[in-house]
MARBA-184741 format. One record per residue (C-alpha): x, y, z; residue in one letter. Coordinates in steps of 0.05 Angstrom, whole numbers. Last residue first. Layout:
BEGIN
[r [X,Y,Z],a]
...
END
This chain:
BEGIN
[r [976,-336,848],e]
[r [911,-302,848],k]
[r [938,-243,900],g]
[r [948,-195,841],k]
[r [906,-190,780],p]
[r [959,-163,709],h]
[r [893,-156,647],r]
[r [839,-165,697],f]
[r [866,-104,745],a]
[r [892,-63,687],s]
[r [823,-65,656],r]
[r [791,-40,724],i]
[r [844,13,727],c]
[r [828,32,660],n]
[r [765,47,678],t]
[r [776,88,729],s]
[r [780,60,803],v]
[r [817,131,816],r]
[r [765,201,820],r]
[r [700,162,834],e]
[r [731,103,888],v]
[r [763,173,923],v]
[r [693,206,920],a]
[r [653,151,948],c]
[r [711,155,1011],a]
[r [697,224,1030],a]
[r [621,211,1022],v]
[r [622,152,1074],l]
[r [674,197,1120],e]
[r [625,248,1118],r]
[r [564,200,1137],a]
[r [596,166,1191],a]
[r [618,93,1183],v]
[r [588,42,1233],t]
[r [529,12,1181],n]
[r [491,-44,1220],r]
[r [448,8,1259],t]
[r [388,-16,1207],s]
[r [334,37,1205],n]
[r [329,33,1128],r]
[r [333,-44,1129],s]
[r [386,-95,1104],t]
[r [403,-124,1051],y]
[r [409,-66,1002],l]
[r [441,-8,1043],l]
[r [482,-56,1085],s]
[r [509,-76,1023],d]
[r [533,-13,989],a]
[r [560,10,1062],s]
[r [607,-56,1056],r]
[r [627,-37,980],l]
[r [643,41,994],a]
[r [681,19,1056],a]
[r [723,-36,1012],r]
[r [730,15,950],l]
[r [752,68,1004],c]
[r [810,19,1029],s]
[r [833,-2,959],a]
[r [842,76,957],t]
[r [874,77,1012],a]
[r [922,22,1009],e]
[r [937,41,929],p]
[r [897,-7,876],l]
[r [911,-76,859],c]
[r [890,-107,918],a]
[r [827,-78,910],a]
[r [811,-121,841],w]
[r [776,-173,872],a]
[r [728,-125,916],g]
[r [688,-111,847],h]
[r [674,-186,837],w]
[r [658,-213,910],s]
[r [635,-151,941],t]
[r [586,-135,890],l]
[r [551,-215,890],t]
[r [568,-255,834],k]
[r [513,-295,807],w]
[r [483,-245,758],t]
[r [554,-231,724],p]
[r [585,-167,729],r]
[r [612,-131,671],p]
[r [681,-137,652],h]
[r [694,-102,582],g]
[r [722,-43,619],a]
[r [656,-2,590],l]
[r [622,-54,628],w]
[r [666,-39,695],a]
[r [651,29,688],r]
[r [578,19,691],w]
[r [584,-15,742],e]
[r [632,24,785],l]
[r [588,84,775],l]
[r [531,41,798],r]
[r [566,34,860],i]
[r [572,114,863],t]
[r [501,118,851],w]
[r [489,76,908],l]
[r [532,111,963],v]
[r [518,179,945],r]
[r [439,156,949],r]
[r [464,138,1024],r]
[r [503,197,1035],s]
[r [446,254,1018],d]
[r [422,296,959],i]
[r [495,300,925],r]
[r [484,228,888],g]
[r [453,247,814],a]
[r [486,310,801],v]
[r [560,272,813],s]
[r [527,209,786],c]
[r [508,238,733],c]
[r [568,273,713],l]
[r [615,204,721],t]
[r [567,167,673],f]
[r [581,231,626],i]
[r [653,229,633],g]
[r [653,146,635],d]
[r [614,140,559],l]
[r [658,209,535],w]
[r [725,167,559],r]
[r [701,95,530],v]
[r [689,119,472],r]
[r [752,156,451],t]
[r [765,108,396],v]
[r [694,110,372],w]
[r [677,188,377],s]
[r [744,204,339],a]
[r [720,155,284],v]
[r [649,186,284],l]
[r [684,252,282],f]
[r [730,241,216],m]
[r [667,211,182],l]
[r [626,277,195],g]
[r [690,320,179],f]
[r [688,267,110],a]
[r [614,275,94],l]
[r [614,346,104],p]
[r [665,358,54],v]
[r [641,308,4],s]
[r [568,338,0],h]
[r [565,339,-79],e]
[r [605,273,-82],w]
[r [566,237,-34],i]
[r [499,253,-63],w]
[r [524,228,-133],r]
[r [537,169,-103],g]
[r [485,158,-78],v]
[r [449,179,-136],l]
[r [490,121,-176],r]
[r [487,72,-131],v]
[r [399,85,-126],t]
[r [396,82,-198],i]
[r [440,15,-216],s]
[r [401,-16,-167],l]
[r [337,3,-186],r]
[r [357,-24,-262],q]
[r [377,-84,-217],q]
[r [311,-90,-198],w]
[r [281,-79,-269],t]
[r [254,-18,-285],l]
[r [185,8,-292],s]
[r [191,73,-315],e]
[r [120,124,-284],r]
[r [107,188,-331],p]
[r [136,240,-321],p]
[r [115,281,-262],d]
[r [81,348,-271],y]
[r [110,416,-238],g]
[r [150,436,-294],p]
[r [129,408,-360],t]
[r [163,369,-413],p]
[r [122,307,-405],e]
[r [132,252,-450],v]
[r [97,186,-470],a]
[r [123,141,-508],v]
[r [90,108,-574],w]
[r [95,40,-599],t]
[r [62,28,-655],n]
[r [127,7,-691],g]
[r [183,34,-656],s]
[r [201,92,-613],v]
[r [145,142,-630],r]
[r [142,199,-581],v]
[r [83,229,-537],e]
[r [71,302,-521],v]
[r [39,329,-467],w]
[r [-26,379,-453],v]
[r [-71,384,-389],h]
[r [-142,384,-363],v]
[r [-134,383,-289],d]
[r [-175,444,-285],d]
[r [-234,403,-309],s]
[r [-225,359,-243],l]
[r [-201,287,-238],v]
[r [-216,269,-160],s]
[r [-176,210,-137],t]
[r [-186,144,-97],q]
[r [-185,109,-35],g]
[r [-238,132,0],a]
[r [-210,157,56],r]
[r [-151,165,26],h]
[r [-167,213,-16],d]
[r [-118,227,-82],f]
[r [-117,300,-100],r]
[r [-46,308,-82],d]
[r [-25,250,-122],d]
[r [-58,290,-196],r]
[r [-95,265,-249],a]
[r [-68,289,-314],y]
[r [-125,296,-365],f]
[r [-128,294,-435],g]
[r [-92,330,-490],t]
[r [-33,296,-529],v]
[r [17,330,-593],l]
[r [47,272,-634],r]
[r [118,258,-654],t]
[r [162,217,-695],d]
[r [242,234,-682],f]
[r [283,259,-730],g]
[r [323,314,-689],r]
[r [281,366,-722],e]
[r [220,324,-704],r]
[r [247,325,-631],l]
[r [238,402,-628],l]
[r [175,409,-662],v]
[r [144,360,-601],a]
[r [178,394,-550],a]
[r [159,467,-571],t]
[r [89,447,-579],t]
[r [90,412,-507],a]
[r [115,466,-469],f]
[r [67,514,-510],l]
[r [11,466,-483],y]
[r [32,476,-411],s]
[r [29,544,-408],p]
[r [82,606,-426],g]
[r [154,616,-403],r]
[r [223,623,-437],k]
[r [202,687,-474],a]
[r [256,664,-528],q]
[r [235,601,-540],l]
[r [164,609,-536],f]
[r [160,656,-584],h]
[r [209,617,-634],a]
[r [153,549,-612],v]
[r [90,601,-627],v]
[r [108,618,-701],d]
[r [57,668,-741],s]
[r [45,707,-674],c]
[r [-21,750,-688],d]
[r [-52,726,-629],e]
[r [10,731,-581],p]
[r [24,674,-547],a]
[r [2,657,-483],p]
[r [31,674,-419],s]
[r [-22,664,-362],n]
[r [-18,601,-348],p]
[r [64,610,-333],d]
[r [106,553,-330],l]
[r [175,578,-328],v]
[r [237,549,-368],f]
[r [299,531,-362],e]
[r [287,458,-311],t]
[r [239,435,-355],r]
[r [244,458,-417],l]
[r [326,428,-407],r]
[r [312,358,-383],e]
[r [251,351,-444],v]
[r [303,362,-497],i]
[r [362,326,-466],g]
[r [311,267,-447],e]
[r [296,269,-519],v]
[r [361,262,-533],q]
[r [373,212,-488],r]
[r [334,172,-527],w]
[r [377,157,-573],d]
[r [349,115,-628],n]
[r [384,84,-685],t]
[r [451,76,-650],p]
[r [412,61,-580],s]
[r [447,93,-518],g]
[r [385,103,-482],r]
[r [338,53,-525],l]
[r [347,-4,-484],p]
[r [340,31,-420],w]
[r [268,54,-438],l]
[r [215,4,-398],n]
[r [148,22,-399],i]
[r [93,-10,-368],g]
[r [39,-45,-388],q]
[r [-40,-19,-388],s]
[r [-94,-54,-359],r]
[r [-164,-7,-355],l]
[r [-231,-13,-317],h]
[r [-283,32,-337],v]
[r [-343,38,-289],v]
[r [-404,70,-317],t]
[r [-432,133,-274],l]
[r [-454,172,-333],q]
[r [-463,143,-394],p]
[r [-409,145,-448],i]
[r [-425,188,-501],h]
[r [-448,179,-576],d]
[r [-456,113,-561],r]
[r [-433,49,-610],v]
[r [-361,64,-616],a]
[r [-342,63,-542],m]
[r [-276,93,-556],r]
[r [-201,73,-564],a]
[r [-155,136,-582],v]
[r [-111,127,-644],g]
[r [-122,191,-672],d]
[r [-183,161,-728],e]
[r [-213,138,-660],s]
[r [-210,66,-647],w]
[r [-263,8,-628],g]
[r [-305,-18,-566],f]
[r [-377,-29,-566],f]
[r [-368,-76,-640],d]
[r [-331,-138,-587],s]
[r [-400,-146,-557],q]
[r [-388,-172,-482],d]
[r [-409,-102,-442],v]
[r [-439,-125,-379],k]
[r [-393,-85,-333],d]
[r [-336,-49,-368],v]
[r [-265,-77,-381],h]
[r [-217,-48,-423],i]
[r [-150,-75,-452],a]
[r [-80,-60,-476],t]
[r [-67,14,-463],l]
[r [14,29,-465],q]
[r [-3,98,-436],p]
[r [-53,103,-393],p]
[r [-130,118,-430],s]
[r [-191,157,-419],p]
[r [-239,120,-452],f]
[r [-279,156,-511],r]
[r [-344,160,-520],n]
[r [-345,232,-486],s]
[r [-384,284,-448],k]
[r [-343,285,-372],l]
[r [-394,291,-314],n]
[r [-375,239,-273],i]
[r [-344,174,-309],f]
[r [-317,133,-268],k]
[r [-248,98,-278],v]
[r [-213,46,-255],a]
[r [-131,31,-266],h]
[r [-91,-34,-260],r]
[r [-13,-39,-284],e]
[r [21,-94,-315],v]
[r [95,-105,-319],g]
[r [145,-88,-374],r]
[r [137,-63,-444],h]
[r [199,-47,-490],l]
[r [209,-114,-534],p]
[r [138,-81,-551],s]
[r [76,-142,-563],s]
[r [95,-159,-486],g]
[r [20,-164,-474],d]
[r [-20,-163,-535],r]
[r [-62,-98,-561],m]
[r [-134,-78,-553],l]
[r [-155,-134,-507],y]
[r [-230,-123,-493],a]
[r [-244,-164,-430],w]
[r [-316,-196,-415],p]
[r [-319,-216,-335],e]
[r [-320,-288,-312],a]
[r [-248,-295,-284],h]
[r [-237,-281,-363],e]
[r [-282,-277,-425],i]
[r [-243,-257,-488],e]
[r [-262,-203,-541],l]
[r [-216,-188,-588],r]
[r [-201,-124,-620],i]
[r [-173,-130,-682],p]
[r [-94,-106,-688],p]
[r [-76,-40,-710],r]
[r [-49,-3,-774],s]
[r [-40,67,-764],e]
[r [-107,116,-780],t]
[r [-75,181,-819],k]
[r [-130,233,-815],g]
[r [-75,282,-821],s]
[r [-98,308,-751],h]
[r [-98,378,-727],t]
[r [-50,431,-689],w]
[r [-52,500,-702],e]
[r [-4,564,-703],r]
[r [66,538,-732],g]
[r [33,495,-782],d]
[r [19,426,-740],f]
[r [2,370,-753],t]
[r [-3,296,-710],d]
[r [-63,314,-661],f]
[r [-80,262,-606],r]
[r [-143,259,-563],e]
[r [-169,231,-494],l]
[r [-98,212,-453],a]
[r [-97,199,-393],l]
[r [-33,211,-353],h]
[r [-19,188,-281],l]
[r [1,213,-214],p]
[r [-25,170,-190],v]
[r [-31,91,-174],r]
[r [-99,57,-185],g]
[r [-178,83,-172],v]
[r [-202,136,-215],l]
[r [-260,186,-218],y]
[r [-276,229,-274],l]
[r [-305,297,-289],m]
[r [-313,322,-224],a]
[r [-343,385,-192],p]
[r [-344,386,-120],a]
[r [-415,369,-82],a]
[r [-440,361,-142],r]
[r [-527,368,-157],d]
[r [-528,438,-169],d]
[r [-456,440,-209],l]
[r [-415,501,-200],t]
[r [-397,540,-258],r]
[r [-336,581,-268],r]
[r [-345,652,-285],n]
[r [-304,672,-348],r]
[r [-242,713,-356],e]
[r [-221,705,-426],v]
[r [-138,697,-441],r]
[r [-129,696,-511],r]
[r [-108,630,-547],r]
[r [-53,609,-600],v]
[r [-29,534,-601],a]
[r [-96,520,-631],s]
[r [-117,443,-628],f]
[r [-166,428,-678],e]
[r [-224,376,-693],r]
[r [-244,387,-623],g]
[r [-306,343,-592],s]
[r [-276,297,-643],r]
[r [-296,253,-708],e]
[r [-229,263,-740],t]
[r [-253,242,-807],k]
[r [-299,305,-815],s]
[r [-236,349,-811],t]
[r [-186,307,-850],q]
[r [-233,295,-908],t]
[r [-258,373,-914],h]
[r [-187,386,-921],t]
[r [-172,338,-977],d]
[r [-222,369,-1009],e]
[r [-207,449,-998],f]
[r [-134,413,-1029],n]
[r [-162,385,-1089],e]
[r [-199,452,-1100],p]
[r [-147,489,-1095],a]
[r [-144,543,-1031],l]
[r [-133,613,-1037],a]
[r [-128,645,-974],i]
[r [-126,738,-984],n]
[r [-201,729,-960],r]
[r [-198,692,-902],e]
[r [-147,745,-878],q]
[r [-192,796,-880],q]
[r [-241,773,-844],k]
[r [-205,767,-791],k]
[r [-179,695,-763],p]
[r [-220,681,-696],k]
[r [-174,682,-632],p]
[r [-169,607,-598],p]
[r [-216,607,-532],d]
[r [-179,619,-473],g]
[r [-124,559,-435],y]
[r [-179,531,-380],l]
[r [-251,537,-404],d]
[r [-223,535,-476],n]
[r [-189,471,-458],v]
[r [-254,438,-420],m]
[r [-308,456,-471],d]
[r [-256,411,-527],y]
[r [-259,359,-465],l]
[r [-330,349,-459],s]
[r [-375,384,-412],p]
[r [-426,355,-388],m]
[r [-482,389,-347],d]
[r [-530,354,-297],s]
[r [-579,311,-290],e]
[r [-558,243,-268],l]
[r [-555,176,-303],f]
[r [-555,116,-270],l]
[r [-535,55,-312],e]
[r [-485,22,-253],s]
[r [-431,-14,-244],e]
[r [-408,-40,-167],v]
[r [-339,-47,-151],p]
[r [-339,21,-117],g]
[r [-326,104,-125],f]
[r [-371,151,-75],s]
[r [-368,218,-107],m]
[r [-443,219,-149],a]
[r [-488,215,-81],e]
[r [-551,182,-79],d]
[r [-542,126,-117],k]
[r [-469,132,-136],a]
[r [-433,58,-144],a]
[r [-422,22,-78],v]
[r [-368,11,-30],m]
[r [-333,67,-4],a]
[r [-410,88,16],d]
[r [-429,19,40],g]
[r [-495,-7,34],d]
[r [-535,-12,82],g]
[r [-591,-57,61],v]
[r [-544,-108,40],g]
[r [-478,-110,3],s]
[r [-408,-93,4],r]
[r [-397,-56,61],a]
[r [-342,-9,77],h]
[r [-390,53,111],p]
[r [-418,8,152],d]
[r [-487,20,178],h]
[r [-536,-18,234],w]
[r [-610,-14,229],q]
[r [-639,-45,161],a]
[r [-591,-103,157],g]
[r [-588,-141,99],g]
[r [-529,-182,102],s]
[r [-479,-130,97],t]
[r [-497,-83,151],p]
[r [-505,-155,205],m]
[r [-571,-166,236],f]
[r [-612,-194,174],g]
[r [-685,-165,173],h]
[r [-727,-233,146],l]
[r [-764,-226,85],a]
[r [-832,-265,75],v]
[r [-842,-276,-1],a]
[r [-882,-342,1],s]
[r [-927,-322,53],a]
[r [-990,-357,37],g]
[r [-1014,-368,104],t]
[r [-1010,-443,96],a]
[r [-951,-441,71],s]
[r [-915,-404,126],i]
[r [-939,-441,181],l]
[r [-922,-512,139],t]
[r [-852,-493,133],a]
[r [-857,-463,208],l]
[r [-874,-529,232],l]
[r [-822,-567,190],l]
[r [-764,-528,222],l]
[r [-791,-540,291],i]
[r [-796,-614,276],v]
[r [-725,-617,246],c]
[r [-695,-578,300],t]
[r [-728,-631,358],f]
[r [-707,-690,315],g]
[r [-632,-663,309],i]
[r [-631,-651,390],v]
[r [-654,-723,400],s]
[r [-601,-755,355],v]
[r [-543,-725,387],r]
[r [-577,-737,459],v]
[r [-583,-807,445],p]
[r [-646,-835,490],i]
[r [-617,-878,542],r]
[r [-608,-961,550],q]
[r [-566,-971,601],e]
[r [-504,-1025,590],v]
[r [-459,-1046,650],r]
[r [-387,-1073,645],s]
[r [-365,-1028,586],a]
[r [-304,-1052,557],v]
[r [-252,-1000,556],f]
[r [-235,-944,499],a]
[r [-167,-914,486],g]
[r [-148,-948,424],a]
[r [-228,-936,389],l]
[r [-216,-863,411],r]
[r [-148,-858,365],e]
[r [-184,-895,309],w]
[r [-241,-845,303],y]
[r [-196,-782,316],a]
[r [-153,-825,254],g]
[r [-215,-828,206],m]
[r [-233,-757,214],l]
[r [-180,-727,200],w]
[r [-172,-775,138],w]
[r [-247,-745,120],l]
[r [-221,-676,134],v]
[r [-162,-680,89],m]
[r [-211,-698,34],m]
[r [-262,-641,50],g]
[r [-203,-597,53],y]
[r [-174,-626,-10],i]
[r [-245,-602,-46],g]
[r [-250,-533,-12],a]
[r [-181,-517,-40],l]
[r [-207,-531,-111],v]
[r [-263,-493,-92],l]
[r [-233,-439,-70],t]
[r [-186,-438,-137],v]
[r [-240,-444,-180],r]
[r [-269,-367,-145],n]
[r [-337,-378,-146],s]
[r [-344,-338,-85],t]
[r [-377,-317,-9],m]
[r [-410,-388,-3],t]
[r [-349,-424,-19],t]
[r [-315,-373,46],v]
[r [-375,-382,97],f]
[r [-359,-465,91],l]
[r [-291,-444,87],l]
[r [-287,-416,159],l]
[r [-343,-459,189],f]
[r [-291,-519,172],g]
[r [-238,-467,195],s]
[r [-273,-465,271],l]
[r [-288,-543,264],l]
[r [-215,-565,249],v]
[r [-193,-518,313],a]
[r [-246,-534,359],s]
[r [-224,-616,338],s]
[r [-145,-602,355],g]
[r [-164,-554,430],a]
[r [-211,-623,450],r]
[r [-162,-642,501],p]
[r [-86,-608,490],l]
[r [-46,-634,436],q]
[r [-80,-581,380],s]
[r [-42,-528,416],f]
[r [-25,-501,354],v]
[r [-83,-519,326],a]
[r [-122,-479,372],l]
[r [-87,-418,357],v]
[r [-99,-421,281],v]
[r [-162,-430,285],a]
[r [-172,-370,333],m]
[r [-140,-337,282],l]
[r [-192,-354,222],q]
[r [-245,-341,261],l]
[r [-225,-272,280],s]
[r [-218,-265,204],s]
[r [-286,-288,193],l]
[r [-312,-232,239],m]
[r [-263,-178,206],l]
[r [-288,-189,144],m]
[r [-364,-205,163],e]
[r [-356,-131,186],l]
[r [-335,-103,122],p]
[r [-256,-79,112],e]
[r [-231,-16,115],g]
[r [-181,38,95],g]
[r [-178,112,119],g]
[r [-94,94,138],a]
[r [-93,120,213],l]
[r [-171,123,244],q]
[r [-183,59,196],r]
[r [-125,20,207],l]
[r [-128,37,287],t]
[r [-202,10,284],f]
[r [-181,-54,230],e]
[r [-129,-73,282],a]
[r [-174,-71,346],v]
[r [-225,-119,306],f]
[r [-176,-155,268],p]
[r [-141,-174,335],y]
[r [-211,-183,383],n]
[r [-217,-266,375],m]
[r [-135,-276,368],a]
[r [-127,-245,435],a]
[r [-180,-288,467],l]
[r [-157,-345,433],v]
[r [-83,-325,460],a]
[r [-97,-320,529],i]
[r [-144,-380,530],a]
[r [-88,-421,511],t]
[r [-35,-387,549],f]
[r [-79,-414,609],g]
[r [-86,-477,587],k]
[r [-21,-489,576],a]
[r [6,-465,641],h]
[r [-53,-521,670],a]
[r [-24,-567,629],p]
[r [49,-560,665],s]
[r [103,-521,634],v]
[r [84,-478,585],a]
[r [140,-431,557],r]
[r [151,-476,497],r]
[r [82,-475,473],c]
[r [72,-399,485],l]
[r [127,-391,435],a]
[r [92,-427,383],l]
[r [34,-388,401],s]
[r [74,-329,389],v]
[r [99,-366,317],a]
[r [31,-387,294],i]
[r [4,-316,301],t]
[r [57,-284,273],v]
[r [53,-327,201],l]
[r [-21,-314,206],l]
[r [-13,-240,215],e]
[r [37,-230,162],c]
[r [4,-273,112],v]
[r [-63,-228,108],a]
[r [-17,-167,112],r]
[r [13,-183,50],v]
[r [-52,-208,21],a]
[r [-73,-136,34],l]
[r [-20,-105,8],p]
[r [-27,-149,-56],t]
[r [-106,-139,-65],p]
[r [-109,-70,-91],n]
[r [-176,-58,-109],w]
[r [-213,-100,-51],t]
[r [-255,-165,-52],a]
[r [-210,-207,-92],n]
[r [-158,-200,-32],a]
[r [-205,-221,16],r]
[r [-231,-276,-14],v]
[r [-160,-308,-30],l]
[r [-143,-295,43],t]
[r [-196,-335,63],f]
[r [-184,-393,19],a]
[r [-103,-391,45],t]
[r [-132,-396,122],s]
[r [-179,-455,106],a]
[r [-116,-493,77],i]
[r [-76,-470,141],l]
[r [-126,-495,186],v]
[r [-129,-563,152],l]
[r [-56,-568,145],l]
[r [-53,-551,225],l]
[r [-107,-601,241],a]
[r [-62,-654,207],d]
[r [2,-635,233],v]
[r [-15,-636,303],r]
[r [28,-585,342],p]
[r [78,-608,388],t]
[r [51,-597,465],l]
[r [79,-674,482],s]
[r [150,-637,482],n]
[r [136,-588,526],r]
[r [105,-637,573],w]
[r [168,-686,567],a]
[r [220,-626,578],t]
[r [187,-608,646],m]
END
């Protein structure tokens, strides 16, 4: 049997070929999804589990018949697993893959199983054949260089494998005693197939039907009958993967230039709808304001250079009741659709000048590196800044935004935006900067609807700033934390129209809308020497995330105002002072995460020290007295379950005896009988107790090893119940432990 198991060791060459094809397939699967990391981890885990289970089955095979049976079971399970797992994922998480990916995944797992059992006849060759088909399909689905390199390596290795298989076949060949002339089967089949194809080609060319379309059989290959919501191509395009053609709610990797006939509000309109209109200045106030010619010219220059939909942001608003308009062609009034981590702040406008009532932009522009266009994986990317341009930058985040009903030429910008990609836009003059530092599509008045914009931004790590002598970030966090904890978010409490200092009013009222929180934070931080600016845009909420579609809807109600603080050069950090809105996530190292976790755990332990101390004392006491209370529980179970009749009483008494032996640290070995093991300490017991124990053991043997109708047990039922009661009371755990510690009768 050992020799047979050793002969089932997988062939390294076949397994290596299957692993190369599986690696190429995993790359294609990962590239076909928005979030490749979880899918890649899942694919690797599936591969490793399949190999481990197949190896375990190999070790359990004791004969060729067993091995073939295990192979058939494993291949059947591998073939059906992707479809079962996909059904489960769609029901629970709402994710999904198209049909062709599931079929290729099934092919991959079957090849892995056959490669592990490659020592069986035809199993190794079948594994190589399936891996070859897998790699063939993969190379037709992608033009990735890594996949092509893997295909080249696979080709060289499969030639080596074919030569090895040929010489192995020659080694087992024998000299033929008779030669018969027969028609080669393979040549005849290939020849017949070529003749059929030639006849079909001649027929098509003769009829002039040069463009004949054949209906596919899968929804991803042009099939017109089936439908797969996760398909990526074909007539039955998937709902979750293709850009909006019939409905604007879908989101996919296919960028489109379609337009919808609908109202497209700008950010300025949505701010007024959400917060109310700014009050118009009174005419008398206008007559009392005198501006010098140079001041008038400077003001005119500032407002003309801003090039934004709203030239200023008023911190004084009046509530205006409006009827919410619903768009006729939209099921939901979404402005944007977002794919990627949420919550997220998306900036559209910035203001750096405040006069106590209104925010404007001074018109001063910061020096920025020129936008450079680079081709990355055959896609044009506009790089706004160099990765790692600040020592605070750490990590990279990716998002994708689809424009639905937002009228703006500005790109919704997450913090620390570094690069932008729009499909087929490969000219650098399409990208530019607004005067207030927001990336925009410079050659258009607004970005077309349904345009998909891919954004790449950098994470930020603020730990170096905390405790810095020049820029102590703890002051910023202190002010923000006070606003978030001591003030109340109330959209219906704006500053009065005649208020000349909205910050003073807000600090006294301690309640108000989000723009008053942001304004107050910006002003208070400026008083402490920090350079700040007000930012308006959208806040993508995590509660709007659609698990099935894998996207987040951004509505007009998600218009938000927050603050940015300059930390060095052109590096501005987003700060969220409004309660109810999560602050921008910080990108931490694992050491910093561990330190925060330890500190939070230590704080929680200190805050709950009294109940934790009592709980610890209870656990210690429970552990010390574990034998007693476990014995009590087992005894209670025995007394309740054994009251039906004498037979059950005997069996439950023996079961209690087994439990007590286990508690004493001397469980009965499987090769020992009840009488030989438990009867060993009868000599250590008093005579009456030992007699009851032997009677219970004899009755148990009779019940376990004879039929119910047997009359071998001569002990009366009443006497048997009494003997069991004595055993339950006197043969305790301590008694068993003492009997093994000081045995008698073994001298």
